[in-house]
N, C-alpha and C positions, 0 to 999 in steps of 0.2 A: 407752796402756799402755807401760810400760817393761819391758825384758827384760835380764837379764845377758848379757854377751858373753864366751864362752870359746872357745878353740881346742883341738881335739883332733888330735893328729898320729898317723898310722899309720906306724910305723917300718918296715913291709914295703914299702909303695908310695909313701910320701911325701905322700900326700893329707892336707890339713888340713881338718877339718870345723869349721864354726861351730856352736856349741850355745848356747841351745836352737834347735831347728829350728822356725821360725815357719811355720805353715801358709800355703801359696800364696794362699788366698782372702783372707787378712788383708793380705798384702803387695800383691797386684795388684789388689784391688778399687778402690782409689783411688791408683793408681800416678802419680807426677808426672814421671817421667824420659822425655823425648822425645829420642831420639838426634839427630834433625834439628836440634835447637837447639844442638848442640855443633860448632862449625866444624871442629875437628880430625877428628871422627868423619864428618862429611860428606865431607871430603877423603879420609879413609881408605877409606870405602865407594865413593867415585867411582873411586879407584884399583883397588879390588877388583873393581868392576863392569867396568872396562876389561879386567882380567885374564880374568875369566870370559867376557866377550864375544869376546875374542881366541881363547881356548881352544875355545869352543863356538860355531862359526860358524853352525851350523844351529840352528833353534829347539829348545829342550829344555824338559823339565818340571823345574822347580827348586822345591824346598821349602826355605824358610828357617825355622830354629828360633830362636824369640825375635827376630823381625824388628822388634819394637818398632813405630815409626811408619812403617815402610817405607823407611827411609833407604837401604838397598841395593836393595830390590825396585823402587822408583821410578826407579832408574837403569839398569835392565836393559831389553833390547829388548822392544818391545810385542808381537812375534811369539812370545815365549816364554810358556808356561803357568806361572804363578807362584802359590806359596801360602806362607802365613805361619802358623805355629802359635805362638801367644803368648797367655798367659792375662790379660794386662793390659788395663785399660780404655783405655790409650793406644793399643794396637794395634786394639782394637775401634773406637775413634773414627776412627782413620786408615783403616780398611778400608771405611768408608762412601764409596762413590764411587771406590774405588781399583781399579786394573786387576788386582789379585790377590785370590785367595781367602783367607779367614781362618778359622781354627779357634781359638776362645777357650778353650784348654785348655793345660796343660803337656804337653811331649813325653813319651810313655811307651810301653810295650810294647803299649798298647791304642789306639794312633793310628788314627783312623778315616777319613782322607781318601782313602785308596786306596794303590796300589802302583805300581811302575813309574817312579819318579822317576829322571831321569838324574843329577841333582845334588842333594845335600843339603848345606846350608851352615849354619854358625852362628858368630857373633862374640861370644864371651864368654858365651853363654847357659848353657853347662854349669856356670858358677859358681853358677847359680840352681837347680840341681836337687837335690832330696832323694834322688831315685832315679836315679842315673847309669846303673846297669846296665839299668834299665827303659827309659831314654831311648835308650841304645845298641841295645837290642833293637828299639826302635821304628824307629830308623834302619835297621837290618839288614832289617827287614820291608818298609819302603817303597822302599828303594833297588833299582833294577833290577840284574840281574847285569851286572857291568862298569861300573856307575855309580860316581860319585866322591863322597866325603864330605870336605868342607872344614871344619875346625874350628879356631877360635882359642880359647885358654883364657888365664885370668889366670896370670901367672907370679909366684909368691909371692916368689921371690928378687929379681926386678926390682922388685916393689912395695916390699919392705922396703929395698932398696938406694937407691931414689929417694924414700923417705920419703912414700909415697902412703898415708898413714894414713886419709885420708878415704874410701878405697875398701874399708875393712874395716868391714863391718856385716852385719846379719842377712840381708839380701837376697842377699849373696854367700855361699852356704852352703858352698862348697868353694873351696879355693885349691890350686893345683898347685905342687909344689916339686920 
């Protein structure tokens, strides 16, 4: 199936939405993107794992949103309680035998894994959400008081300045400007 690709800009907040919004079950049922196959992402997540490990010296409960094949989770201490919420078949396959718990759904205000996470992190997964407000409500619900939320998002200005046109497609439902 082919879909048109349009951008809608909110002049109040600067968010750019991709239209039409393709349902998650169509995108993630046969998803082919495995982050661990991209050397630059492996290095990036290894550096981020080192930052997290240094910052949180004692075991923590960490939830990664959109953790894909565990490229970050697999590099964190075994003493930590780890979870990944990601609707893709790639994440489901990676979770088999992994040391982390997996929920095969998109992040939302109806997140069901529990509360009291010390850390919630996400690396560019917010670009994939149709319901950003619901995802943020879900983060607020699961994060313990005093916990920390780490989020990386796509920067539209950097994308355009560097000519990364191959990152503009329906899977990336929003871009931050």
